C-alpha positions as CSV (number, residue, x, y, z in Angstrom):
1,M,-16.9,-18.0,14.6
2,M,-18.6,-19.1,11.3
3,Y,-22.2,-18.6,10.4
4,R,-24.3,-20.3,7.7
5,S,-25.7,-17.0,6.3
6,L,-26.3,-13.3,7.0
7,D,-29.7,-14.3,8.5
8,D,-27.9,-16.8,10.8
9,F,-25.5,-14.1,11.9
10,L,-28.4,-11.6,12.6
11,N,-30.3,-14.3,14.6
12,N,-27.3,-14.9,16.9
13,A,-25.6,-11.6,17.1
14,D,-27.4,-9.8,19.9
15,Q,-24.3,-9.5,22.1
16,I,-22.0,-8.5,19.2
17,L,-24.5,-5.8,18.1
18,S,-25.1,-4.4,21.6
19,K,-22.6,-1.6,21.8
20,G,-19.7,-2.0,19.4
21,P,-17.7,-0.7,17.8
22,I,-17.9,-3.4,15.2
23,A,-16.1,-3.6,11.8
24,L,-17.8,-5.0,8.7
25,I,-15.3,-6.1,6.1
26,F,-16.8,-6.9,2.7
27,V,-14.5,-9.2,0.7
28,E,-14.7,-8.7,-3.1
29,D,-11.7,-10.8,-4.2
30,D,-8.8,-12.6,-2.7
31,V,-6.4,-9.6,-2.4
32,E,-4.9,-8.9,1.1
33,I,-7.9,-10.4,3.0
34,A,-5.9,-11.5,6.0
35,T,-3.9,-8.2,6.1
36,T,-7.1,-6.2,6.1
37,L,-8.7,-8.3,8.9
38,R,-5.5,-8.1,11.0
39,H,-5.3,-4.3,10.6
40,H,-8.8,-3.8,11.9
41,L,-8.4,-6.3,14.7
42,Q,-5.4,-4.2,15.8
43,C,-7.5,-1.0,15.7
44,G,-9.4,-2.4,18.7
45,F,-12.9,-3.1,17.4
46,E,-15.0,-5.2,19.7
47,A,-15.8,-7.5,16.8
48,V,-14.6,-7.9,13.2
49,I,-17.1,-9.5,10.8
50,A,-15.8,-10.7,7.5
51,L,-18.6,-11.0,4.9
52,M,-16.9,-13.1,2.2
53,P,-17.4,-15.9,-0.3
54,D,-16.9,-19.5,1.0
55,A,-14.2,-20.1,-1.6
56,F,-11.6,-17.9,0.1
57,D,-9.5,-19.3,2.9
58,L,-8.1,-17.6,6.0
59,P,-5.1,-18.3,8.2
60,K,-5.9,-20.3,11.4
61,D,-5.1,-17.4,13.7
62,I,-7.5,-15.1,11.9
63,K,-10.3,-17.6,11.9
64,Q,-10.3,-17.7,15.7
65,K,-10.6,-14.0,16.1
66,I,-13.3,-12.9,13.6
67,H,-16.9,-13.7,12.7
68,R,-17.2,-15.1,9.2
69,V,-20.4,-14.7,7.3
70,P,-21.0,-16.1,3.8
71,F,-21.6,-13.3,1.4
72,D,-21.3,-12.2,-2.2
73,S,-20.2,-8.6,-2.6
74,A,-20.3,-8.6,-6.4
75,Q,-23.4,-6.4,-6.5
76,S,-22.8,-3.1,-4.7
77,E,-26.5,-2.9,-3.7
78,A,-26.0,-6.1,-1.7
79,V,-23.3,-4.4,0.4
80,F,-25.6,-1.4,1.3
81,D,-28.5,-3.7,2.0
82,A,-26.3,-5.8,4.4
83,V,-25.1,-2.7,6.2
84,N,-28.6,-1.5,6.6
85,R,-29.8,-4.9,7.8
86,I,-27.0,-5.2,10.4
87,S,-27.6,-1.6,11.5
88,S,-31.3,-2.2,11.9
89,A,-30.6,-5.3,14.1
90,A,-28.0,-3.4,16.3
91,N,-28.9,-1.7,19.5
92,P,-29.3,2.1,19.0
93,G,-26.0,3.7,19.6
94,C,-23.9,0.8,18.5
95,W,-20.9,2.0,16.5
96,I,-20.5,0.4,13.1
97,Y,-17.7,0.7,10.6
98,Y,-17.7,-0.8,7.1
99,C,-15.1,-1.1,4.3
100,Y,-13.8,-3.6,1.7
101,N,-10.7,-5.8,1.6
102,A,-7.5,-4.0,0.7
103,E,-8.8,-1.0,2.6
104,F,-7.2,0.2,5.9
105,L,-8.7,2.5,8.5
106,F,-6.4,5.2,9.9
107,Y,-7.5,7.8,12.4
108,P,-5.5,10.4,14.5
109,F,-3.0,8.7,16.8
110,C,-4.2,5.2,15.9
111,E,-0.8,3.8,16.7
112,T,-1.3,4.4,20.4
113,R,-5.1,4.7,20.9
114,T,-7.9,2.4,20.0
115,V,-10.9,3.1,17.8
116,K,-13.1,2.6,20.9
117,E,-11.3,5.5,22.6
118,M,-11.7,7.7,19.6
119,L,-15.4,7.0,19.2
120,G,-15.9,7.5,22.9
121,F,-14.5,11.0,22.5
122,H,-16.5,11.6,19.3
123,A,-19.7,10.6,21.0
124,E,-19.0,13.0,23.9
125,E,-19.0,15.8,21.3
126,R,-22.6,14.7,20.4
127,R,-21.5,13.3,17.1
128,S,-23.3,10.1,15.8
129,A,-21.2,9.6,12.6
130,M,-17.7,10.4,11.3
131,L,-16.6,11.5,7.9
132,T,-13.8,9.4,6.3
133,Y,-11.8,10.2,3.2
134,V,-11.0,7.2,1.0
135,I,-7.4,7.9,0.0
136,D,-6.2,5.9,-3.0
137,L,-3.1,3.7,-2.6
138,Y,-1.3,2.2,-5.6
139,A,1.9,0.2,-6.3
140,G,4.8,2.2,-7.5
141,D,5.8,-0.4,-10.2
142,L,2.9,-2.0,-12.1
143,S,5.3,-4.3,-14.0
144,K,6.1,-6.0,-10.7
145,H,2.6,-5.6,-9.2
146,P,0.1,-5.8,-12.1
147,N,-2.9,-5.6,-9.8
148,A,-1.6,-2.3,-8.4
149,V,-1.4,-3.7,-4.9
150,S,1.9,-3.7,-2.9
151,L,2.1,-3.2,0.8
152,E,5.8,-2.7,0.7
153,S,5.9,-0.1,-2.1
154,A,2.6,1.7,-1.7
155,F,2.2,5.3,-2.9
156,L,-0.5,7.9,-2.4
157,D,-1.2,11.4,-3.8
158,K,0.1,14.1,-1.5
159,S,-2.0,16.8,-3.2
160,G,-4.7,17.3,-5.8
161,Y,-7.7,17.0,-3.4
162,Y,-10.6,19.4,-3.5
163,A,-14.2,19.9,-2.3
164,Q,-17.4,21.2,-3.7
165,S,-20.7,22.3,-2.0
166,R,-23.3,19.5,-1.9
167,W,-26.5,20.7,-3.4
168,D,-29.8,20.3,-1.6
169,D,-32.7,20.1,-4.0
170,A,-35.2,20.5,-1.2
171,S,-33.9,23.9,-0.1
172,N,-32.5,24.8,-3.5
173,G,-29.2,25.6,-1.9
174,P,-26.1,23.9,-0.5
175,H,-26.4,21.5,2.4
176,E,-25.2,22.9,5.7
177,R,-21.8,21.4,6.7
178,Q,-21.7,19.0,3.8
179,L,-19.2,18.8,0.9
180,D,-18.4,16.4,-1.9
181,F,-14.7,15.5,-1.9
182,F,-12.6,14.5,-4.9
183,G,-9.0,13.6,-5.7
184,G,-6.6,10.8,-6.0
185,V,-6.7,8.1,-8.7
186,R,-10.4,8.7,-9.2
187,W,-9.7,12.3,-10.1
188,R,-6.6,11.7,-12.3
189,H,-8.3,8.9,-14.2
190,E,-11.8,10.1,-14.1
191,E,-12.4,9.1,-17.8
192,H,-12.5,5.5,-16.5
193,I,-14.7,6.3,-13.4
194,P,-18.5,6.7,-13.6
195,W,-19.5,10.1,-12.3
196,S,-21.4,8.5,-9.4
197,S,-18.2,6.8,-8.1
198,R,-15.8,9.7,-8.2
199,K,-16.3,11.1,-4.7
200,I,-13.8,10.0,-2.1
201,D,-15.9,10.8,1.0
202,R,-17.6,8.0,2.9
203,I,-19.5,8.0,6.2
204,A,-17.9,4.8,7.2
205,L,-18.3,5.1,11.0
206,F,-21.8,5.7,12.4
207,Q,-24.1,4.9,15.3
208,A,-27.0,2.6,14.6
209,K,-30.5,4.1,15.1
210,Q,-34.0,3.0,14.2
211,G,-35.0,3.8,10.7
212,L,-31.5,4.9,9.5
213,T,-30.7,4.0,5.9
214,L,-27.3,4.0,4.2
215,Q,-27.7,5.1,0.6
216,A,-25.9,4.0,-2.5
217,D,-23.6,7.0,-2.5
218,H,-22.2,6.2,0.9
219,T,-24.4,8.9,2.6
220,F,-27.3,8.5,5.0
221,D,-30.9,9.6,4.8
222,D,-30.4,11.5,8.1
223,Q,-28.6,14.6,6.8
224,E,-26.8,15.3,10.1
225,Y,-25.0,12.0,9.7
226,N,-23.5,13.4,6.5
227,T,-21.9,16.5,8.0
228,Y,-18.2,16.9,8.4
229,S,-18.4,18.7,11.8
230,C,-20.8,20.1,14.3
231,P,-21.9,23.8,14.0
232,W,-19.5,24.9,16.8
233,H,-16.0,23.6,15.9
234,H,-14.1,21.1,13.8
235,N,-14.6,17.4,14.7
236,L,-12.5,14.3,14.2
237,T,-12.3,12.8,10.7
238,A,-10.6,9.6,9.6
239,T,-9.0,8.1,6.5
240,I,-9.5,4.8,4.7
241,C,-6.3,4.1,2.7
242,S,-7.5,1.9,-0.1
243,F,-6.1,0.0,-3.0
244,R,-9.6,-0.7,-4.3
245,T,-9.8,1.9,-7.1
246,A,-6.3,1.3,-8.5
247,K,-6.9,-2.5,-8.3
248,A,-10.2,-2.1,-10.2
249,L,-8.7,0.1,-12.9
250,K,-6.0,-2.5,-13.6
251,I,-8.4,-5.5,-13.5
252,N,-10.9,-3.8,-15.9
253,P,-10.0,-4.4,-19.5
254,G,-11.3,-1.1,-20.6
255,S,-8.8,0.9,-18.4
256,S,-5.9,-1.5,-17.7
257,D,-4.0,-1.0,-21.0
258,A,-4.5,2.8,-20.8
259,I,-2.6,3.0,-17.5
260,S,1.0,2.1,-17.4
261,S,1.7,3.8,-14.0
262,F,-0.3,5.5,-11.3
263,K,2.7,7.6,-10.2
264,W,3.0,11.3,-11.0
265,H,4.9,14.3,-9.7
266,N,2.7,14.5,-6.6
267,S,3.1,10.8,-5.6
268,T,4.8,10.0,-2.3
269,P,5.5,6.7,-0.6
270,F,2.9,5.8,2.0
271,E,4.4,5.5,5.4
272,W,1.6,3.5,7.1
273,H,1.4,6.0,9.9
274,S,-1.3,8.5,11.0
275,R,1.2,11.3,11.3
276,Q,1.8,11.4,7.6
277,L,-2.0,11.6,6.9
278,L,-2.3,14.4,9.5
279,D,0.6,16.3,8.0
280,L,-0.9,16.1,4.5
281,G,-4.2,17.4,5.9
282,L,-6.0,14.2,4.9
283,M,-7.7,13.9,8.3
284,E,-8.6,16.2,11.2
285,P,-7.9,15.6,14.9
286,G,-10.5,18.2,16.0
287,Q,-10.3,18.8,19.7
288,W,-8.7,15.4,20.4
289,F,-5.1,15.6,21.5
């Protein structure tokens, strides 16, 4: 279904925003739009909403399965504002996910279980949000794929990830059960990445509630939403496998010429399977088996 604007969508989306889970896909350019939408449809979201410029076309089969909303993602603040407006309009408890084009959600056992099943279990553990790690993907040969995007020859870093305590100015100490995570292309090419954009953690799956606000660093104003687990045991986490950073580094004139390859001795081919991500410790099944 097509809408005239975000306001039009919000005025007619009561049923879509009643329970979820819904996926919000923010389209920044014309790279792998249909692939991204198909991937998230296959995850089993109740609705997939593509917020994208009118100039980009979609295959006919995709058009019939998604909700298309005219939107310009050029300003990052606009994305956070849109997520907050949609979250505010949703029924409390509605599960919402957000990502960008050329990003792909993977969660434990996603090949055989739907995202709805996963979030049902997560909610039973009294969790209202889920930590996701944004794992950088990149083409193995930039001479063949100058925008760093290749589904057939995608690589990721198999090591080099680390975490630091997240400081709480209010208590003058670390936040409980919160960490800042780093690694991947953002870590290896940090001289080209603003400090505020180097983290790879994102609270990309969350339940709507009144007054909740997504902030510009991909965290929420409710601190419990930013935790990686409950106080009693480890909880599920998920991974967003993303070409977005590598693509931006090759598009940006200030960094493109400085990077002839993203591969290094810890690169490994991406297998497009949750088992690889679990084996590498890039997501956590928690108590879900």
